[in-house]
Legacy VTK file of the C-alpha trace (Angstrom):
# vtk DataFile Version 3.0
C-alpha trace
ASCII
DATASET POLYDATA
POINTS 409 float
0.028 -0.086 -0.053
1.325 3.463 -0.857
0.297 6.980 0.063
-0.701 9.157 -2.912
0.063 13.182 -2.856
-2.502 15.438 -1.892
-5.209 15.127 1.005
-4.503 11.564 1.711
-1.020 12.687 2.939
-2.443 13.646 6.276
-1.147 11.233 8.773
-3.295 8.329 9.910
-3.056 7.566 13.662
-3.929 4.174 14.992
-4.825 3.822 18.766
-4.290 0.227 19.978
-4.822 -1.965 22.823
-7.826 -0.148 24.006
-11.658 -0.269 24.717
-13.690 2.312 22.833
-16.926 3.516 23.963
-19.197 3.285 20.842
-22.747 2.467 20.586
-23.416 2.209 24.449
-20.716 -0.498 24.621
-17.044 -0.799 25.379
-15.566 -2.471 22.485
-12.198 -3.998 22.095
-11.203 -2.259 18.889
-8.664 0.178 17.537
-9.488 3.781 17.010
-8.330 5.361 13.736
-8.021 9.155 13.369
-7.125 11.403 10.464
-7.356 15.097 9.908
-9.088 15.541 13.327
-11.912 12.957 12.665
-12.742 9.494 13.430
-11.924 7.140 10.586
-13.659 4.038 9.272
-10.839 1.446 9.080
-12.502 -0.561 6.376
-12.754 2.262 4.051
-9.184 3.009 4.656
-8.008 -0.516 3.959
-10.152 -1.457 1.080
-10.882 1.813 -0.824
-7.772 3.928 -0.111
-5.456 1.004 0.519
-3.797 2.670 3.230
-2.206 1.709 6.556
-1.614 3.838 9.786
1.430 6.139 9.896
1.773 5.848 13.538
0.415 3.422 16.206
-0.099 4.349 19.931
-0.421 1.767 22.503
-3.101 2.532 25.039
-2.075 -0.071 27.523
-5.595 -1.328 27.838
-7.318 2.044 28.712
-10.760 3.225 27.989
-11.142 5.690 25.254
-14.339 7.746 25.542
-15.577 10.921 23.839
-14.511 13.990 25.526
-16.569 15.327 28.146
-18.992 18.445 27.663
-19.898 20.603 30.517
-23.010 22.727 29.647
-22.988 24.579 33.039
-19.805 25.941 34.487
-19.616 29.271 36.127
-15.835 29.692 36.063
-13.029 28.027 37.828
-9.256 28.543 39.089
-10.074 32.064 40.049
-11.958 33.121 36.925
-15.567 34.417 37.313
-17.389 34.330 33.889
-19.955 36.849 35.429
-17.454 39.459 36.410
-17.338 42.369 33.617
-13.457 42.609 33.475
-11.594 44.236 30.680
-10.233 41.038 29.367
-12.830 38.358 29.657
-11.430 36.324 26.893
-8.199 35.694 28.636
-10.175 34.448 31.600
-12.241 31.944 29.606
-9.062 30.699 27.930
-7.268 30.031 31.176
-10.401 27.944 32.306
-10.512 26.271 28.901
-6.762 25.252 29.393
-7.283 24.170 33.147
-10.215 21.844 32.135
-8.011 19.612 29.937
-6.661 17.528 32.699
-10.427 16.816 33.800
-11.175 15.399 30.280
-13.408 18.249 29.264
-12.992 19.082 25.579
-15.961 21.531 25.169
-17.980 23.534 27.522
-20.464 26.292 27.838
-19.334 29.260 29.853
-22.331 30.096 32.154
-23.236 33.552 33.491
-25.454 33.895 36.755
-27.980 36.640 37.358
-26.357 40.019 36.495
-27.431 43.453 35.728
-27.781 44.176 31.888
-24.449 46.114 31.901
-22.545 43.132 32.924
-24.170 40.941 30.031
-23.589 43.737 27.528
-19.889 43.941 28.358
-19.178 40.082 28.985
-21.194 38.458 26.125
-19.303 40.092 23.189
-15.857 39.103 24.803
-16.724 35.162 24.724
-16.368 33.899 21.175
-17.323 30.403 20.011
-14.311 28.697 19.164
-12.788 25.072 18.594
-10.627 23.381 21.121
-6.966 22.589 20.666
-3.827 22.672 22.687
-4.823 26.091 23.934
-7.750 24.606 25.767
-11.391 23.066 25.404
-13.696 24.451 22.843
-16.274 26.957 23.611
-19.746 25.766 22.303
-21.623 29.001 23.348
-22.774 30.784 26.542
-25.266 29.412 29.091
-27.400 32.252 30.478
-28.825 31.320 33.929
-31.268 34.042 34.922
-32.147 36.723 35.650
-35.632 35.588 34.413
-36.057 33.162 37.352
-38.255 32.796 40.555
-37.298 34.951 43.668
-38.543 31.892 45.873
-36.221 29.621 44.149
-33.244 32.042 43.316
-30.620 30.217 45.201
-27.239 31.931 45.083
-28.708 34.425 42.534
-28.832 38.036 43.761
-32.627 39.083 44.274
-31.891 42.791 43.258
-31.007 41.843 39.795
-33.861 39.361 39.039
-36.359 40.329 36.225
-39.614 39.229 34.903
-41.068 39.591 31.276
-42.940 42.709 30.603
-45.413 43.384 27.700
-42.933 42.933 24.888
-41.299 40.001 26.585
-38.489 39.083 23.864
-37.635 42.809 23.628
-36.913 42.503 27.429
-34.578 39.567 26.731
-32.718 41.360 24.163
-32.522 44.653 26.215
-31.190 42.651 29.187
-28.608 40.352 27.443
-27.882 42.347 24.071
-27.429 40.408 20.954
-27.723 36.492 21.418
-25.233 35.454 18.636
-23.016 33.403 20.913
-25.747 32.124 23.427
-26.427 28.510 23.376
-28.649 27.900 26.592
-30.951 30.180 28.488
-32.314 28.992 31.809
-35.783 30.563 32.795
-38.638 29.862 35.098
-41.682 28.820 33.049
-44.331 30.239 35.346
-43.093 33.812 34.658
-45.740 35.572 32.531
-45.221 35.653 28.849
-42.621 32.898 29.240
-43.988 30.918 26.490
-43.472 33.499 23.882
-39.891 33.878 24.930
-39.329 30.191 24.814
-40.850 30.047 21.154
-38.600 32.971 20.114
-35.447 31.648 21.652
-35.741 28.164 20.175
-36.588 29.638 16.678
-33.009 31.091 17.104
-31.571 27.556 17.878
-31.050 28.367 21.455
-31.758 25.699 23.869
-34.296 26.757 26.682
-33.734 25.247 30.159
-36.302 25.254 33.057
-34.953 26.061 36.350
-34.859 28.231 39.491
-38.600 27.784 39.366
-41.781 27.012 41.386
-43.485 25.760 38.336
-46.117 22.880 38.453
-46.063 20.012 36.381
-48.563 21.526 33.940
-46.518 24.746 33.385
-43.579 22.758 32.908
-45.238 20.460 30.326
-46.658 23.722 28.479
-42.982 24.958 28.450
-41.853 21.825 26.753
-44.813 22.033 24.298
-43.265 25.628 23.370
-39.788 24.272 22.696
-37.997 23.779 26.125
-35.897 20.717 26.139
-33.640 20.839 29.249
-33.882 21.128 33.074
-31.285 23.011 34.982
-29.789 21.068 37.755
-32.664 18.774 38.632
-34.038 18.759 42.242
-31.977 21.957 43.040
-33.665 25.318 43.063
-37.182 23.826 42.140
-40.277 22.612 44.163
-39.571 19.266 45.764
-41.325 16.132 44.304
-44.901 15.842 45.525
-47.003 12.937 44.625
-50.022 15.006 43.695
-48.003 17.471 41.648
-44.470 16.482 41.053
-43.497 19.822 39.568
-40.658 20.077 36.952
-39.348 16.714 38.259
-42.374 14.973 36.720
-41.255 15.855 33.158
-38.950 12.907 33.580
-41.863 10.555 32.995
-44.677 12.933 31.737
-46.923 11.508 29.068
-47.924 14.940 27.761
-44.612 15.945 25.868
-44.970 16.408 22.159
-44.321 13.221 20.066
-40.679 12.522 19.576
-39.629 15.333 22.132
-36.990 14.134 24.512
-36.400 15.914 27.671
-32.893 16.371 29.161
-31.937 17.143 32.555
-28.752 18.405 34.302
-27.385 16.812 37.543
-24.676 18.165 39.806
-23.200 14.779 41.074
-20.694 16.248 43.418
-21.566 14.462 46.469
-23.249 17.640 47.913
-26.049 19.034 45.818
-27.866 15.612 45.273
-28.413 12.692 47.651
-27.298 9.414 46.046
-30.991 8.064 46.324
-31.952 11.114 44.349
-29.428 10.342 41.584
-30.750 6.745 41.463
-34.268 7.727 41.219
-33.619 10.278 38.276
-31.410 7.863 36.399
-33.612 4.809 36.701
-36.781 7.036 35.764
-35.140 8.695 32.536
-31.523 7.433 31.942
-31.286 8.764 28.492
-31.877 12.184 29.461
-29.371 12.667 32.154
-26.658 15.087 31.545
-23.853 15.516 34.130
-22.930 19.198 34.835
-20.309 20.542 37.274
-21.998 23.844 37.970
-18.577 24.877 39.088
-17.778 28.222 40.553
-14.759 30.232 40.251
-13.371 28.702 43.374
-12.994 25.456 41.708
-9.200 24.327 42.150
-8.449 27.048 44.850
-9.577 25.678 48.197
-10.926 27.154 51.365
-11.813 30.801 51.596
-13.822 33.704 50.109
-14.325 33.990 46.286
-16.796 35.544 44.024
-19.762 34.274 41.829
-21.164 37.199 39.922
-22.440 39.835 42.169
-22.094 37.769 45.483
-19.417 36.529 47.593
-18.961 32.782 48.005
-17.335 30.958 50.860
-15.724 27.595 50.368
-15.611 25.138 53.268
-14.172 21.750 52.491
-16.043 20.360 49.576
-18.951 22.618 49.736
-19.355 26.415 48.447
-22.108 28.539 50.050
-23.297 32.214 49.423
-21.142 33.914 52.173
-22.767 34.248 55.602
-25.554 31.554 54.672
-26.024 27.981 54.193
-27.338 28.427 50.671
-25.205 26.193 48.336
-23.560 28.293 45.508
-22.399 25.935 42.823
-19.935 23.090 42.942
-16.155 22.815 43.344
-15.963 19.353 41.914
-14.613 18.984 38.140
-16.368 16.910 35.701
-14.065 13.577 36.052
-14.788 13.635 39.934
-18.643 14.062 39.218
-18.532 10.980 36.761
-16.666 8.865 39.261
-19.271 9.942 42.041
-22.198 9.213 39.795
-20.920 5.908 38.849
-20.537 4.746 42.341
-23.752 6.394 43.592
-26.036 4.960 41.130
-24.310 1.495 40.395
-24.818 2.284 36.871
-22.578 0.886 34.070
-19.172 2.691 33.263
-20.739 3.275 29.620
-23.829 5.128 31.148
-21.830 7.285 33.398
-19.537 8.377 30.494
-22.434 8.950 27.953
-23.974 11.117 30.538
-20.972 13.499 30.262
-20.418 13.254 26.655
-23.223 11.812 24.228
-26.141 13.269 26.122
-24.885 16.868 26.337
-24.185 16.559 22.670
-27.528 15.473 21.808
-29.051 18.308 23.937
-27.244 20.685 21.799
-27.913 19.070 18.631
-24.222 18.133 18.063
-24.159 14.370 18.241
-22.870 13.756 14.771
-19.858 15.628 15.811
-19.357 15.475 19.405
-20.003 13.155 22.310
-19.409 10.051 20.070
-16.496 8.104 18.517
-18.585 7.045 15.494
-16.827 7.413 12.074
-16.850 10.988 10.808
-17.029 12.601 14.337
-14.503 15.075 15.621
-11.595 13.150 17.346
-12.151 14.637 20.747
-11.578 11.895 23.277
-10.337 11.137 26.651
-8.086 8.084 27.846
-9.171 6.695 31.137
-7.852 4.087 33.324
-10.230 1.332 34.838
-11.220 3.878 37.798
-12.027 6.443 35.380
-9.222 8.762 36.129
-8.010 10.864 33.165
-4.603 9.724 31.590
-4.618 11.934 28.489
-6.868 14.303 26.588
-7.137 14.528 22.798
-8.987 17.277 20.687
-9.184 16.787 16.991
-6.890 13.858 17.228
-4.137 15.996 18.824
-2.666 15.363 22.215
-3.329 18.278 24.381
-2.724 16.878 28.000
-0.969 13.836 29.505
-0.995 12.851 32.908
2.763 11.561 32.935
3.955 14.871 31.655
1.850 17.204 33.762
3.041 18.766 36.952
1.086 16.789 39.799
LINES 1 410
409 0 1 2 3 4 5 6 7 8 9 10 11 12 13 14 15 16 17 18 19 20 21 22 23 24 25 26 27 28 29 30 31 32 33 34 35 36 37 38 39 40 41 42 43 44 45 46 47 48 49 50 51 52 53 54 55 56 57 58 59 60 61 62 63 64 65 66 67 68 69 70 71 72 73 74 75 76 77 78 79 80 81 82 83 84 85 86 87 88 89 90 91 92 93 94 95 96 97 98 99 100 101 102 103 104 105 106 107 108 109 110 111 112 113 114 115 116 117 118 119 120 121 122 123 124 125 126 127 128 129 130 131 132 133 134 135 136 137 138 139 140 141 142 143 144 145 146 147 148 149 150 151 152 153 154 155 156 157 158 159 160 161 162 163 164 165 166 167 168 169 170 171 172 173 174 175 176 177 178 179 180 181 182 183 184 185 186 187 188 189 190 191 192 193 194 195 196 197 198 199 200 201 202 203 204 205 206 207 208 209 210 211 212 213 214 215 216 217 218 219 220 221 222 223 224 225 226 227 228 229 230 231 232 233 234 235 236 237 238 239 240 241 242 243 244 245 246 247 248 249 250 251 252 253 254 255 256 257 258 259 260 261 262 263 264 265 266 267 268 269 270 271 272 273 274 275 276 277 278 279 280 281 282 283 284 285 286 287 288 289 290 291 292 293 294 295 296 297 298 299 300 301 302 303 304 305 306 307 308 309 310 311 312 313 314 315 316 317 318 319 320 321 322 323 324 325 326 327 328 329 330 331 332 333 334 335 336 337 338 339 340 341 342 343 344 345 346 347 348 349 350 351 352 353 354 355 356 357 358 359 360 361 362 363 364 365 366 367 368 369 370 371 372 373 374 375 376 377 378 379 380 381 382 383 384 385 386 387 388 389 390 391 392 393 394 395 396 397 398 399 400 401 402 403 404 405 406 407 408
């Protein structure tokens, strides 16, 4: 077999001695990569008559799609909701520091803020591909300010807003242009929320229900209007009640539009959600579960006082609180820790735990053909894991961007 000139000169990498997560199974197959994409080896052999330029022995490790975090407020001292002069450099720092945790794509998340913060911060967060510089940015997640006062959690009450007569105009006036926005979390019980949901989904923006006192009927109507996600299930919403299960009831509702699939985020950090609640949600609707970190700027820093948007957060051990209260304020657990805790707490399969952090968030965002999968033709974003699901290496577009043995521990 010989290599022709032109496009086919791009090197072919063959990852051997590994178990690949594909089709909800761990398969003992090799992974073939060229030009940043996953290759079909049969086409390479029989149609192009080529072999690999380089083989990499994975030592029996697991190869899973790169992790996707659709709710992360910052980390490593960077607060995405702070209107600094150089927001982009902060996003870039977080993107780089997420690589050791297997995250290859993420949605920087802004908590409830005054309009001037959105107007200054949003234009500074470009959607960009990942690489050696860090994880890719898929778009911004705006969590608030159109949420419930009763279930605001760590969101500052002074900056909460409701929809007025011209509801979508209020959204644009608050946020500014929505060109780089991927997800908006709102409370569906707010007046005129349904026209906002319809307007956002018409722009290709995912609408998530959260920080809400909505009953099940209001939640179902929101899904019928286009909402597809639930922000950190069980947290900042009415607790499950057998006569009206509220937003939680969407997991088994029979009033969703035909073919509509509801996804829901879960913070599996050992603090936000009891293991029994994780098991209940997973067993009720495993295909919709999306692991999120909801990480705050204190991620990676340790005990002390830090910011989260307009408020101070105090970290004590493994928990972050709004300073001076016992109100939880996001998480300080990275994605790989959340995956390991989820696996242990639910007793689910390794495949299910990994797909909750890769395939499911990709499906939520309509990216499952390119991200969250190792199917042929997909982006070669993947993570190398040992049997205990600790990250050994991270690849983006087939390029090694982090390796445990070479990193400073």
